N, C-alpha and C positions, 0 to 999 in steps of 0.2 A: 503493500500499500505506499510505503514512503517512496518508494521506486517511482510510482504513478503519478504521485503528487512532484515528486523531483523532474520527473520528465515534463509535466505540465508545465512547472516554472520557468525550465528551459525554452519551452517552446512558445510560451509569454511572451518573454525575454527576446526571442527570436524574431518574433512577429512585431513585437511593439516596436522595436528599434528599427526593423526592416532596412537594416544596412545593407547596402552593396558591397559583395564579396568579391573583390576582384581575384582573379585567379591566374598562373600560368600556366599555359598548356604546351605542350611540345612545337605546337604551328605559333604562338604568340599568346597573345592574352583574350581573356574572355572574361566576362562580367555574370552575376548573375540572372540577368536577362536574357543571358545567350544560352542556356541551358543546353550540353552536349547530349546529344540523340545516341546513348549508349545502353544495352541493357547489362554491361557486366560493371558489377557493382565495385570490383577491385578495382576498375580502370578507371571509374569514377573519385573513387577515394584518393587514384593518385592524382588527379585532375585537381583535387582540393587540398593537397598536401600543405600547402600554406597554411590555408582557414584551419585546417586543424591540427596544426605545426607538427607534422609527423617528425621523428627522427630518423637518420638513415637506415636504422636496422628495421624499424617498421615498413620504409618504403621498399628495402631488400625483400622482406617478409611478403610483402603483396605482392612483388613482380615474381616471387617464385610461387606465390600461390595460383598466379594469373597462368604461369606455366601448366601448372596441375591441371586448371580447370581445362585449357585448351587440350589437354590431352583426356578428358572425360567427354569431351563435348559430344561424341559420336555415340559413347554408350547412355548417356542421360538426357532426360526431357530438359529444357528451357528453366522450367519451374525446378525442378532439382537442382540445376546449377545455381540459381539464384539462390536457393535455399543455402546452398553449400558456401557460396561465396558471402552472403551475409552471417553465418555461423564463423567462416575463418574471420572476418572482420571483426567480430566481435572477439575473439581471440587475440589478435593482433593489437587490438588500440585499446586504449584506454576508456573508462567509462564515458568519460566528458568527452573524449573523440568521438567514438561511436553514437552518443546521442546526437553531438553536432551534426556528425556525419548522416544521420536520419532525418534533421531537420534539413539540411541541403538537398537532401535526395527528394524528398517528398513536398518539398515548398513549390515545386513548379506542376507535378500532378496534382495539388490540391490546388493550386491558382486555376488549371484548366477544369477542375473537376467543379469547383465551385460556380463557375459560370455556366457551366451546365444544370447544375443543382438551381442556382439562383433563376435562370431563365425557365426552368420547369415549374419552380414556385409562381412565378408572374403568371405562365400558361394556366395556372390551377387555382389563380387570384387569391392565393397564399399571402402575396406581397405584391406591393406596386412598384414599379420602377424608382419612384421619389422615397421609399422607405429609406431609413436611415444606413450610414455605412459602417457603423455601430453593428447593426444587426448582421450586415453581409460580412462585417469581421468576424463577428460570432459563429457565423457559419461557416467561413473558412478555416476559422481555429478549430473547429472540431472535426472538420474532416483530416485537417492536417494531423490533429492528435489522434483519429482513427487509425492514419496509414503509419505513423510513426509507431502505435503500440503493434499494427499487424507486425511490423518489421523487427520491433525490439523482440518481441516474446515468438519469434518464429520456431525456435528449437523446443518450443515447450507448448504444444496446441492447447492444452487444459489450461494454463495460466494465461495463456493470450485471448482466449473466448471469455475468461473470468472478467478480464480488465476491460474487455471490449466492450461485455454487456454493462459493465458500471459505466463506462462512456458513454453507452448509448441510454441509458438512462437520465443522463446529463446532458444530451442533444438539446440546443433551444426549441423552443417549443414548434417554432413553425417549421423549423427542419425535421422534426418528429411528425408532425403532421403529414407534411409531404413523403416521409418514407414511409407512411402506416395508413395512407389513404382517408386522412382526416382523422384518425385517433387522437387524441391528445395524449392519451398514455394507453398503455396495453391493458385490457380488459381482463377480469378473472378468468372468464372465459376463454378467451384466447391470449396467453401470456406471450406467445411466440413472436419474435420481432423481425421484421423482414431485412435482408440483408442491404447494403449497399450494392447498385450496380456500377462495378466500375467500367 
């Protein structure tokens, strides 16, 4: 539970500061507005090496793990490789570095997802285009928290589901209504919650 509150604190700090993180890639500079389109989490961690404060030993461990992943590509699915990479990164990085990596990794996904969800809520007349940016920010923060939680507990599905359920109950009411066909909270007759459509 403490870890979940800590993750939420880091997430809120990252979002409220909204600092653009400049990174150096092999081809030059890119900013947080120009997220690389890559499925390799190990490669992405390498791109964020300055922001994460990676040591030379950590960079070498990431390179070694990338080589191992390339050998496994033919034998395993992309989902299995992604899970393997997250587990490897969790071993290589410190807790703070891993949490920061998850924020950097999931922020562009949450930004795209919140636009889609917000437009859906407008279409269902749950919000209006002129609704406050604070509500938009709360929805975006919640979606980002869900994404980070999914990744953080990737190696423990029981714990992952427990934390996702806790987060789901804390969703902004308008988001909960959108995801649950207008219900404000799950009824006793139907305690099951719909999953996000990613």
